C-alpha positions in Angstrom: 22.9 -18.3 -0.2 24.5 -19.4 -3.4 22.9 -16.6 -5.3 25.0 -14.1 -3.3 28.2 -15.8 -4.2 27.3 -16.4 -7.8 27.1 -20.2 -7.4 23.4 -20.3 -8.0 20.9 -18.2 -9.9 18.7 -15.9 -7.7 15.0 -16.7 -7.6 12.6 -13.9 -8.3 10.4 -12.7 -5.5 6.9 -14.1 -5.5 4.2 -11.6 -6.3 2.8 -9.4 -9.0 2.2 -5.8 -9.7 -1.0 -5.7 -7.6 0.9 -7.1 -4.6 3.7 -4.6 -5.0 1.3 -1.7 -5.4 -0.6 -2.7 -2.2 2.7 -3.0 -0.4 3.9 0.4 -1.7 0.7 2.1 -0.5 0.8 0.3 2.8 4.4 1.4 3.5 3.4 5.0 2.8 0.4 4.7 5.1 2.6 3.2 7.8 4.8 6.2 7.6 1.8 8.6 8.0 0.5 6.4 10.8 3.7 6.7 12.7 3.1 10.5 13.0 -0.6 10.2 13.8 -2.5 9.8 17.0 -6.0 9.2 18.2 -9.0 8.3 16.0 -7.1 9.2 12.8 -4.5 6.6 13.7 -7.2 4.0 14.3 -8.7 4.8 10.8 -5.3 4.5 9.2 -4.9 1.1 10.9 -8.2 0.0 9.3 -6.9 1.1 5.9 -3.8 -0.9 6.4 -5.8 -4.0 7.5 -7.9 -3.6 4.2 -4.7 -3.6 2.2 -3.3 -6.6 4.0 -6.4 -8.8 3.5 -7.3 -7.7 0.0 -7.8 -10.1 -2.8 -8.4 -7.6 -5.6 -5.7 -4.9 -5.9 -7.5 -2.4 -8.0 -10.7 -2.5 -6.0 -8.9 -2.1 -2.6 -6.6 0.6 -3.9 -9.5 2.6 -5.2 -11.3 2.2 -1.8 -8.2 3.0 0.3 -7.4 6.1 -1.8 -11.0 7.4 -1.5 -11.1 6.6 2.3 -7.8 8.4 2.8 -9.0 11.5 0.9 -12.0 11.5 3.3 -9.7 11.3 6.3 -7.8 14.3 5.1 -11.0 16.3 5.2 -11.6 15.4 8.8 -8.0 15.4 10.2 -4.7 17.1 9.4 -2.9 14.5 7.4 -0.4 14.7 4.4 -2.3 15.4 1.2 -3.4 12.3 -0.7 -1.6 13.6 -3.8 1.7 13.3 -1.9 0.9 10.0 -0.2 -0.1 8.3 -3.4 2.5 9.9 -5.7 4.3 6.6 -6.4 5.5 7.3 -9.9 3.2 4.8 -11.6 -0.6 4.4 -12.1 -1.7 2.5 -9.0 -5.0 1.6 -10.5 -3.6 -0.1 -13.6 -1.7 -2.8 -11.7 -4.3 -5.5 -12.4 -6.0 -7.8 -9.9 -3.8 -9.6 -7.5 -4.6 -12.1 -4.8 -2.6 -12.1 -1.6 0.5 -14.0 -2.7 
């Protein structure tokens, strides 16, 4: 593309803070999912589906974090504090529709 050669200006990626937060959390859950088997893996897949189809970032992130914490009580998974330690406040990203 011309943006790589400097002939054109690069276009910004489409999305907003809510979308990026959902993707950040989803990527972290995918990493956990890769090391997980059985029913715990099925439950992680459900959380990933919720993130993928969400229309309200804050609501879905709150629900996914709570659900993951409940999963850690039932199965041996990485602590939620580690999984969701993204370096910013996940719940202050504002609402975001799937862009």
